[in-house]
N, C-alpha and C positions, 0 to 999 in steps of 0.2 A: 877602899879607894883604888881605882885603876889608873896608873900613871899616864897612860897614853889617851885616856878618855876624859874629855872636858864636859862637865855637866853644870849648867847654871839653872837652878830651879826657880821658876816663877809660879805664881798662883792663878794666872789667867788660863783660860781653856785653849791654849795654843802651844804646840811644840814645833820648834824649827830645828831641823836636822841637817847636819853637814857631814855626810859620809865620805866626801872626796876632797876636802880641803887640806888633808894631812900630807906631809912630805917626809916623815920620818921613816928610815929604813933600819930595821934592827941590825945590830952589828954582825950577827951570825949569818945574815943574808946579803950583806953588802957585796961580797965577792962573787955572788951568783949572777949579778946583773952586768950587762955589757958596760954600762956606765951609770953613775948616780944621777946624772942629768937626764938620761933617757928614762930612768925609773921614776923620775919626778915630773917629767914633761907634761903629762896629761892630767895633772892635778887641777881641781877647780880653783884656780889661783885667786886668792884674796877674798873668796866668796863669804867667809865668815866676817871679814871686815866690812864688806858691802852691807851686810845685815847687822852691823855692830850696834844698831839702835834697838834691836829686838827686845833686849832686857828692859828697856824703858817702857815697853808696852806690857810688861808683866809676863812675857813669854818665857817658856823653858827652852833652853838651847842645849843640844847635844852634838859634840864634835869629836871625831876621831883624828888623832895626830899621825896615824899610820898611812903611808902612801898606798894609793889604790893599786899600785903595781905589786904590792905584797899580797893583798887580798882585796877584792872589790866588795864592799859592804852593801852594794845595791844590785847584786846579781842573785839569781836563784841559787841557793846553796846546793841543789841537786845537780847543777851543771846545765840544766835545760836553758836553751836560748830564750830570751825575752822577745826577740824579734826574729822569728824563723825566716830564713831566706835572705836576711839582710846582714851586712857586715857588722860585727860587734866584737867586744872583747869578753874574755871568760871570767869566771870566779877568781882565778889566779891568772891574770892576763899574761899571754905569751908574746904579745906584740904591743907596740904603741898604737894609737888611733891611726897613724899613718902607715902601719904595717911593718915598722922596724922591729926586728927581733929584740926582745928584752934580755934573753939569757945567753950566757957564754957557752954553756955545755948542755943545752937542752932544758925543756920546761920541767917544773916540779912534777913528781909522780903522785899517785893517789894517796900514798901515806903522808907525803909532805903537805898536800892540799888539805887532808884531814886535820893535820896538826895546826895549820894556819887557821882553819875554820874554828877549831876549839879554842885557839889562843886569842883570836881577834874578832871573828865574825859573830860567834855565839855571845860573847860578853857584851858586844855593842848592842845587839838586838835584844838581849835580856834587859839591858838598861833602858833602851828605848821603850820596850813594852811596859816596863815598870812605871815609867813616867806617864805614859798614856793611861794606864790603869789608875794611877793616882789622881790624875786630873779628871778623868771620866767619873770616878767615884764622887768627886767633889761637885762637878758641874752637870753631869748627865750627858754632856755632849762635848767633844773636843775635836779640834782641827790639827792634823799633822801636815806640816808644810815642809816638803823635802826640797832643800835649796841646792841648786847645781848651777854650773856655768861651763861653757865650752867655747873654743874658737869658732868664729863665724863661718869659717871655711875649712871643712875637713872632707876632701873629695872622696876618700874611701868610705865615709859614713853617709854622706848625703850630697846631693847636687847643689851647686850654686851657693848663695849666701843664706844662712839660717835667719829666720825672723828673730827679732830682738827678744821677745817674750815667747817662750814655748811652754805652754801650760798642758800638763798631763793628768788625765783622770781615767786612763784605760777605757776610753770610749764611754765615759759616763758611769762607770761601775764603782768607782772608789769614793765618790762623794755625792752629796745632794746636788742636783742640777742648779739650784739657786746659788751655791757656793761657786761653782764653775762659772756661772754667768756673771757673778759679782767681780771675780778676778779678771775674767776676759773683758768685762766692760771697762774696768779701770785701765787695763792695758790698751784697749782701743782708744780711750779718751786721751791718752798721751800723744797720739798721732804717730807713734812708732809702730813698726811691724809686729804682729803677734799672730799666733795660731793656737787653736785648742785641739789637742790630740792629733798633732801632726807627726813628724818624724820621731819625736820623743813623747810618748804618751804615758809615761810613768814607768819607773823601774820596779824592782822586786819590793822595795820598801812601800811604795804607794799601793801596789797590788796586794801585798800581803796584809797590810794593816787597815786598808780602806774597807770598812764595814759599816756603811751608813745606817743599816738597820739596827746596829748595836751601838750607835752613837760615836763612832770614830770615822771622821771624814778626812780622807787623805788626798793631797794634791801635790803635784810636782811642778816646780818652776825651773826650767833649763834656760838660763840667761845667756845670750850671746855676749862674749867678753868685750866686744867693742863698746858695750854700754859703759864700761868703767876703766878701760885702759886702751892704749894704742897698740893694736895688733900688728906685728911685723908680717911682711909678705911670706917670709920663710923663717919660722922660729928656729933659733940655734942657740948654742951655749952662750954666745955673746950678747944676745938680745932678748932672751926668754928665760924667766918671765919678765914681762914689762911691768913697770911700776903701776900701782893702784892709784887712781885719781879720786881722792876723797871728796872732791867738789862736784862729782858727776851728778847731774839732775836725776838720774835713774834712782838714786837713793830715796828721794822724796816720793817717787812713784811706787817703790817697793814698800815704803812705810804706809802709803795709802792702801796697798794690797793687803798687807798684814793687818791693818786696822779693819779692813773689810772682812777678813777671816775671823777676827775676834767678834765683830758685830754679828756675823752669822752664827758663831758658836753660842753667843749669848741670847739668841732669839728664842 
């Protein structure tokens, strides 16, 4: 049992992953960061609660409690950029999304990055791969739904306001087109803004595990946080994170999306 890794096993052919909802910073690393608040600022706040219904559908959920500032579980472990030519953050981020330096005395060196990878990145992905293998062996086909969220406006990463639903399949390579169409169709039917393979077309998790020919169909959902909380104009220690609104209608929309993922997997 890994204390920082939460796994709830279901028997349906669906895994919902939360690599970025964690906020824990190991004690030995606390003094490395400029501040605990900055080191937690870019978490996918409350996203595991937004999908709190997933277990009622029989889905397996996997969630890291470690802050993405310690190590980003959705980046290429080789250090290669997932979005060449565009602003992004690293495997062990050195700045916030807004470009604020995270470290007091310089970023971690190669040895430190290797230690963090073996301590957190590898165990997380070993566990995720094991759950996918378990369910694929049982069902023959399984959907991996990588659940994320982000502020609607992050000028360093993208222009203007992000669509509410950002669906990523790495330009149609990580899942069957029928799955992408089903998810995009539900997003469109809500009347809220959506995009398929826009600015966020799937991180390392989606690209690494998505092997439709082998029965693993991976899709990423990057949800704009305005869907379930009031975003401040300028997030700061006094107003961020904002509280989660459990009455948000987007929760019903996401339930419909996960239900569609299950229907696809069972086809």
